[in-house]
N, C-alpha and C positions, 0 to 999 in steps of 0.2 A: 420531388427528387430535388437536391443541391445540383447547379449549374456544373461545379466540380466533378460528381458524381456522374452527370449525364456526360459530358465529355469524355469519358475515360470507355464509355461506349462504343465511342467512333477512333479510327484511325485520325491525328492529330490535322492531316490534310483535308479529311472529308469534313471534319467536324466546323472549319473556318471555312470552307464550301459553304456548308450549309446554312453556319451565319451570316453569311455573304447574303444567301438567297433569302435570309428572312428579314436581312434589312433593308435590301431592295424591292421588297415588298411582293415577291414572287410567290409566298404562300398566300392563294386567290381567299380560302376560308378555311376554318376549322371548326366543325360540329363536333359535340358528343351524341352520338348516335345509339348507344345503347350504355348499360352500366360497366364503366371501365373502359369504354371503345370508344376512339376519337376519329374520326375521319379528314383528313385534310385534302386542299387540291394544291399542287406547286405547278409553276408554268418554268418549264424547263425547256430541252429542245419540243418536247410536247406536251400536254396536261396530264401529269401523273396523278394518280389517288395514293393516298398512305394513310394505313390505317395502324394505330398504337394502342395494344392494349395493355392495363398497368391492373394492379389490385394493392389493396391499403398492405401496409406492412406489417406483418404477423399475423393478419387471417387466414396463412394454411389453404387458400383455395388455388387449385391451377385451370379452372376452368371458368372463364368470365363471362359466359354466354348470360346466365341466370343466377344473379347475386344480389345482394343489397347492396343499392348503388350510394348507400352513406359510407360503405366501407369505399369505395372508388371514387367519390367526387368530391373535390376541394370546395366548391359551392355550399356545401353543408357543413364545413366545420375542419375539412380535412386538408392538412397542408400541403402541398407536393410535394414538402420535404417527407412526407410518409406513404410515398408512392415508391414501388419497384416497376420495371417493366416488367411486362410478362412476353411482348413481340413488338415488333415492328415488321409492317409489311408496305412494299410499294411495288408499283406497276413497271419501275425501270427496270433492266434488263440485271443490273447490279444486284439488287436485292432481292430477285427471284434466286439470283445464285448463292443467295447464303448470308450477304454483309448488310449491315447497315449502314445505309447508304445517306448521300448529303441532302434528301429530299426528307428523310426521316428524320433529320435533326434539324432542318428547318422548322418542319411541323410540331416537333419536339419546344423548340422556343418559342414558338408561337402557342402551343398550351401553356406553359410555365409563366411565360409574361404576361399572356393575357390574365391568366387565375389572379396572379400577382396583383394585376392594377385592378381588378374586380373587388381583391378583397379588402382596397386601400379603400373602394366606395362603401364595402358592406365589412364593417370590422367585426357585426356581429353574426356573420357565417353566413346570414339568411338570404341568400342567393339560389333561386332556383335552379335546377338540375335541367340539361338539356341545353346549356349555352352555346353559341354560337361566335366563335372569333372571325374577326373579318380581317382584311390585309391589317399588317402591321401588328396584331394583336389584340384589337379591338373586342370587347366583350360583348354583346347583345342579349338579351332575355329572351327567352322562345319558348317557354312553356313552365307549367306550374310544378308546385313537390310533387314529390311522389305519394301514395298511398296505399296502405293494404289493403287487400283483399281476399277472404277464404272465398273457394270456389265450390258450391255442391257437389253433393256425392251422385256419381249418377250409376249405382248397384242396381242391377234388378233385383237383387233377393227380396227387396220390399215391394215388389211390384205385387198388385191384388190379383187373386185368380179372374181371368176372364170365361166366359161361357163361350163354350166349345170343346172340340175331342180331347185335348191334352191339358189334361190340371200342368197346376203349376209345381204341383207337388212329383209329379213324373218328370216333367218336363228337368227338373232337378237332379231326380235320379239318373235321367242320361246323363246329361253334366258331369255325374260321381263316376258315371261308369265310363265313357268318354277321356278323363282326365290323364287318365297313364298315356294315351294316346296325343291329348292335344295341348297338355301342360297343364298347371294349376288351376286355368282358368274356364277348364272344358272345353266342349266344342266351338268357343269362338275360334274362326278362323281367320281371321284379320284383324279383327280390333286387338289394343293392345294396350292393356290399363296405364301400362307407364306414362301415356300421355297422360293422364288425368294425376300421376304421381309428380311429373314435374311441372304440370299448370297451379297445382296445390304450393310449389313453390316459388311459382313467380307472382309477382306484384304488379299492380294496375299502373303502368309507367306514360310519358307522358313526352318522350322524344319526338325531334321531328322526323317527320318519315321523309327519304329522300327523293329526288325527283326521279321521275322514269327514266330520264335522262344519265343522270347519276350511276343508277342502276346499271341500266344498260351498259355505260362503257366501263364502269368499276369491273364488271363481270366480264367482258371482253377481252377490258385489256389485260386483266392476268393471265387468262389461256394465252392470247398472243404472246406474252413477254415467257409465260413458260416453253413456247413454242420456239422461241429465238434462242433463250436456254440450251432446248436440248439439241436444236438442230443444226444449231448456226454457231455454235460455240468455237468452231473453228476458223470461223469468215469476220474478222476483225473492222468494224466501222468506227472509224475516229469520231464521225460525229453523235454516236450513240454511246459509247464506252469512254472511261475516263482513265487514262493510263496510270494517273498518280492516285484513285483511289484502292487499287490492287493488283499482284502481279499474276503468274500464270499459277504460282506455288501456294495461292490463296483461293484457288479456283475449287468451288465444294461441287456436291452432286443436291445442293438442295433438300428439299422435302418429299422429293419424289413427285409425283404427278397431283398430289396433293395443293403445291402450288399452283396449279391450273385453277383451283376453285377456291382460291382466298379471297379473290373480290366477291362471289357468290357466297360465301359462306358470311364476310361482313353485311353485305344489302340484309340478307336473312336474320343475321341478327337484329340488325334495326329493325325489320319489319315485327318481329317478336317484342322489340321497345316500344314499339308507338301505341296512340290510342287512336291512328287514323286507318282503321281494318281494311278499308276497302281499298286507300293507295297501296298498303302495304300487302295486300294478296294479287295488288296488280306488280307490283314492283315483284313480288314472289313468281309470278308465273312467267313474265318476264324472262325472270333468272333461268328458270328451267329451261326455257326454250333454248335459251343460249348453251347452257351445259350441257343440254341433251344432244345438242349439234355438235359441239365441240368434240364427242367421243369418238366423231368421224376421223380427225386429225391426232387424239391423242393414244389411238391406237387402243381402244378400249381393254381394258385389262380388270382384274379382281379388287387393284386399287381403285381405280376409276370408276368402278358401280360402288364401290365402298362408298366412295364420295357423294355420290348421286343419292343413297340411299340416306347420310349423315341431314343432306339439305332436304330431301322429302321430309323427313322426319321433321325438321323446323315448320315445314309447311303444316303438318296435321297439328303440330305445338299451335301455330296463329290459330286454327282456324276452330280448336278446342278451345283456347283463349277469348276467343271474340265470343262464342256461342253460352261463355258463361260470365259475360259480363251482362247484365241484366240492363245495364242503358243503352246497350245497342239498338238501333232500329234494327226491326225485321228486314225495312227495304234492303240495309246494307248488307246484312247475312244472306239474303236472295242475292245480291249481287258477286257476294264472294263467290257464292255456290257457282252461279253461271260464270265466271272466271275458271273454275276449275273442270267444271264439265265441257265447255268449251277447249280448256288446253287436253282432257283427258280426249276427245273426240278427235281433235287433231293428229292423235299420235294413235289411233285403233286404224284407220283405213289403206296407212300407208307401208309401215312398220313396226318391228319392236322398237319400245321406248323403255329406256332404264327408270325413267321415273313415271310412267304408265299407272300400274297399279299403288303405289303410294299416293299418288293424289287423288287419283278416286278413294281410297281408304279414307281420307279427309274427310271426307262427307259423313260417315258416321257419328262425328263430335256430334254432329245434330239428332241421332235416332232416339236418344235418348231426352229429348229436350221437347216439352208438350208444344213449349209455343211456338218450335219451328220444326218439329216432325215432319210437317206436311212437305217443308221443302226437301228434305233428304228424299222422302219419299218418290217427290216428281221427280228430282235429280236422279234417282237411280231407276226409275221407269222408263225415263227417256234414254238412260245409256242401254239398258235392257232391249228397248224397242230398235233401235240402231243396231245391237250385235248382230243383227242375221244379216245385218246388207253385206253385199258380195264385197270382196276384198278388191283393192285396185293395187295391182301389182306393177312397181315400175318398169316391169318389163314386158307389158303387155301391150299388144299391138291395137291399135283406133281403129282396124279395119275389120270390117262384120266380117268376112269370107275368108278371114285369115285364119291359118294352123297353127299349133306351137311344135315345135319341131326343132330347135334349141335344147340341148338338155341341160346345159345352164338355165334357160327360161324357164323348163318345167320343175328342174329343185326349187329354184329361188320360189316360183307360186306354192310349192308342196310347203317350204318353207311359213308362208304366209297363211295358208291354209292351217297348219298344224299352229300357228301362233292365233289365229282368231279361236281355235278351238278353247286353246289355254285362258285365253281374254273372257270367253263365255265361262268355264269353269271360274275364274276370279269374280266374275259379276255374281254367278250363283252365291258363291262365301259372302262377297259384299248385302248383297240380298239378305242371306240367311243371319247373317250378325245385325243387320238394320232391325229386323225384327226382333231378335231376341232382347237385344239392347233396348226397344220400345216395349217390352213387355207382350207381345202380341204373340203369341204361342199359338194359338191355334193358326194363326196366317202361316207359322211357320212351319208348321205340319202340312200343311195343303201345299206349301212352296215345295217341302221335300217328294213330295208325290208327283207332283207337277214335273219336276226336273230330276226324276229316277234316274236319268241318262250321268248325271252325276254322280263321280264316284264318293264326294262329301257327303251329300244329299241321299243319296243310298245308305251311305253307313248309317248316318243318324236316322234314317227310317227304319232298317233292321234293328239297328241296337233297341229302337223303342220297342219293336214287338218282341224283341227277345227277353226285355224286362217283363214285358205284359204276359212272358212264357206262352205265348202264341207264337209255337214254332211253323204252325201251316202258312201264319202270317209272313214268318219270316222267310221260308220257303218261297212262297208267292212272290215277294218285293225282289228278294235277289235274283230269279229269275228275270224279273220284267227288267230288271238293271241289267243282264247279261245279256239281252235280246236285244238290247236298245244301244249295243258299242260291239264293237265287229271280235270275234272270239279271240283276235291274239291279244285285242287288250286286257282280257277277262285273266290271263296269266302275265302279264306284262307288270314289271315290276313299280311302275308308276300309279298301275290300276288297281293295286292290291292294297287290302286291308292292313291296320299295324301288326309286321311280321312276327311277332311274338307271340300274339296271338291269334292270328290267322296265317299261316305260312302258304298257305295256297289261294290266298283270296276269299274270292266268291264260291269258290269250290269246298271251300273250309267251310263255310256257312250253310252249306246245305249239306255235307258231312254232318255237321253239330244239329240240322233240322232232323235229316233221316235217322240218327242216332236218339232223339226225344221222343219221334215218332213211330221209331220201332219199325222203320218201313226196311228190311234188311235187300231187298231187292234193288232201290235204290242204293243203298248203302255200297254192295258189290258196284254196282254200276258207277258211282263215283271214285272207289279204291281203282276199279280198271283205267279210270279217263286218267287219273293222277299218273299212273304208270306209264297209259301209251303217250303223255300229250310230254311227259318229261325229257323227250327226245324231240320238240318240236319250238319248244321258246326254253330257252335257258338261262336269261338274265336273273331271276332270282335265285338259283342255284349258289349255295355257300356250303360249309360244311353242316350248319344246323339244318338248314331247310335239306340236304340230303338224307341226313339221320328221318328228317319228318319221312322223305318219301321211302325208305327204307321199313317205318314202322305202316307206311299204308300197304305194302307188300306183306308184311306180318300180320297186319289186322285182316287184309283179304284170304290169306291163307286159312287164317283162325274161324275167320265168319262163313267161310265155303266148306273147308275142312276134309278130308278122306278121301275117300272115292272121287265125290263130284270135281273137288280140286284136280285130282290126277286128270279124270277122264274129259271134263269138259271147259274148266275156268282155264287152267294153265295152258292148254293148244290155241285157245279165243286170245291170250293175253298175247302169247307169242305171234300169232297171226296178225293182228291188230299194229305190233311195235315194227313187224318186218315189212309189214306191206302199205303205202303210202298213196293215195291217191289211184289205187287199183293198180299199180305196179309194185314190185319185190325191190324195196329201198331201204336200206336200213341207214338210222343216220344216228349219233351219239346220243346217248341216251344212260344216264349214270344210274336212275332205278331201276332200269332194264338189266343193267349188269349186274345189279345186287340182285336181280330175280336169278337170274341164268346161274351165277356161282352158289346161291344158298339152294338152287334147286340142282346142282351138280349137273349140268347140262351142256357136257364137254365138248360135242360136237358142235352145237349153238353157239357156243364160244368161240369157237375156232371159226366157224361162218362169220361172225360177228366182228372179231378181230381183222379178219381178210380183208374187210369192208370198211372199218371205220378207223382212218388214220390215229395211231397213239393209244387205241384200246388195248394191243398189246402189251404196253409200259406198265395198263394197271391190273391186268388179269393175268398176265405170265405166269407167276405163284403158281394160280389156281389151276391153270388147265395142264402145265406142265408135268403136273404130277402123275395124270392119266396120260398124254400123250407128249412126251418130251421131245422128238425130233419134230414133230409137226407144228411147235409150240416155240420151239428156239428157233425155224425155220423163218416163222413171220416176225419173231423179234429180231433176226439178223437178216433179215431181206433190205434193210437200205444198203447193204455194204455187198452185195448177191454181183451185183453188176462191175464194169469196168471202171465206170467215172465216179465211184460214191467220194472221192477225194480228189477230184478235178477244180480248179479254178480254187478261188477264195475260201479258205477254210478256217473257222472260229475255233481256237483252242478248246473250248467247251465241246464241240462235235467229237472230237478226239478223245477229249474225257467221256463222255457220252456212250462212246461205243467199248471202252473200257469197262464201263459200270454194267453194262449189258452183258459183255461177257462172264462178269464175277456174279452175276445172276444166274447166267446158265450154268455155272461149278455145279451143284448139288443136283442137279439132272442130266447132264450131260459128261461129266467127269472132270476134273483138271487138266487129264491128258488130252482127251479131245479139243478144249478149250485153249490148249498151248498152241497143239499143231493149227489150229483156225488163226489164235493168232498171228503166228509165224507167216503163214499163209498171205494174211493179211498185209502184214509188214512186208513182204517180199513182193506183194502186187505194186506197190510203191513205196521204193524205195529212196525216192527223193525227200519222203516227209518226215524230216525229223520229228517233229510233235509227234505225230503219229507213232514212231519207232518208242518214243522215252514212254508215251501216256499207255501202252501195252506192255513195256520193259518187263513189270512183275507175271506178267501172266505167260510170259513164253519160256 
């Protein structure tokens, strides 16, 4: 980039101050830490970290994280005149607010002048990449030139059949059967093949690895600068803010919470660009520790969680890249895995971590590589062994005879226990994918059976039995899973199988088994169970599943048929739906409502509506045809007293009473409705909005 073009990126005063910083030797070091990524340290009021991202003119790239460095480095024959700046970031408050600061200008000058000096000494352009410029722009050689390397494939499709109960062909059929649930990659719950795709595009690089001190400072300073910008924008400190750099009208919103993670992102880009894998993983783990802790101060949101996911993704790429490097010593990979396992352990026992699951998933990079398969196996075994340890609550008392009485404490412990259960499920998914990627299909099947309480493992085991047309085994496995979890979990949305195939989760599996085995008694029992449970758990209800519920009623009516349906089955269902825990208690049950309506049980419907709030709104038209007075009395019951419209009342409530009166016209007559509307308006003469809503009815 030419000097004049570069200066236009900054305000004149800002650029002059940046040039002064550069000439005064305040730029303490500039290093190319990744393709097209330069890191500089500038001494101002404190030590600021600056990152400059550039790309070659005309290369059309918008992401310089993984690119061909020949396009981005002047050291291999491309002049800085061919650069365009992609972004500049600095840990000073001015840069966090969205401005190009004087520190960025000083580092740019150091890069440009340093590259020019180096080109004078190497006119053939044969300067190695990974250059470092010291104070004043002196360039030093710190690494060798880049070399391309194609990684090997990790596809399990070429794995040979192992002796055992699950042939490879059968497992491939299970993968195909499950593909509509888990995506194009079959029943791989954690492993993402995009890791391989991105590593295919990466080249072996020899950029210098940042020190642990640099990595921590860059990460922490970016978070702190974001917090200063967000929280202290009304408190001006002349020692930190330069009035001549911008004024109030220039104050920008920045890039949201993403700005807090720019330092962490730069460190991880460097980790991907160096061949010092052990140091790269050390920096990465340290960065994630800081990033996780920062969520407490960043008011964790969807944007913050997305940033954490992007950072963890780069750790997975780092692990995959190191595993694919045949020149890397096994001891180095073992050290990297130990760092990951220690980091995961530190996130298990205390509280939920945004990065925990993704960091654990990085272990799967070793699963399909025979040279290091044993490392992943041991690491996952260690995590599985420790998953059963008791949760350490930050609210727990250390006294042996203490009891928990505070509701907040109880709730927090419950949340930790739920997180522990989710972590155990994650471990099941990790181990399952590990065995699949290693081609150990017999161990995969045994693992599923040993962990049948986990919904994913039970799903695979049941699917395999269904493919073998062994529906006796399907029923046995489904019942074993249902006995291993609380009954409410069987009906909970998170515990169901894919809804398009199994709208009632494991009950639907049992229905399919009973149908294939011709077990009419079991089928009747299951249909009745669906109807009765429709009022106990509702989270899976939507229009589609309600239609499935209606189909169960119709199916049961057809299955039993005629006299037996009227004399035995229907009374038994009514009693089961209206009696809970030995008491006569009716709760909302949309399937039961459909049963009453389809059987024209008007008296039962009126009783149901009198005890279930809101039910009359759904059933009024059905029951009012035969019982108009009683049905209308229930419909208008909220307005029968003297305090229906006392206090704050929304306009929606006025519209609601008008709509209910309109529904009553076909059954009670327009004259009756008009008289009721007039009496209601007279009862509340000061309610102008009520009178306006009822105007068309009076």
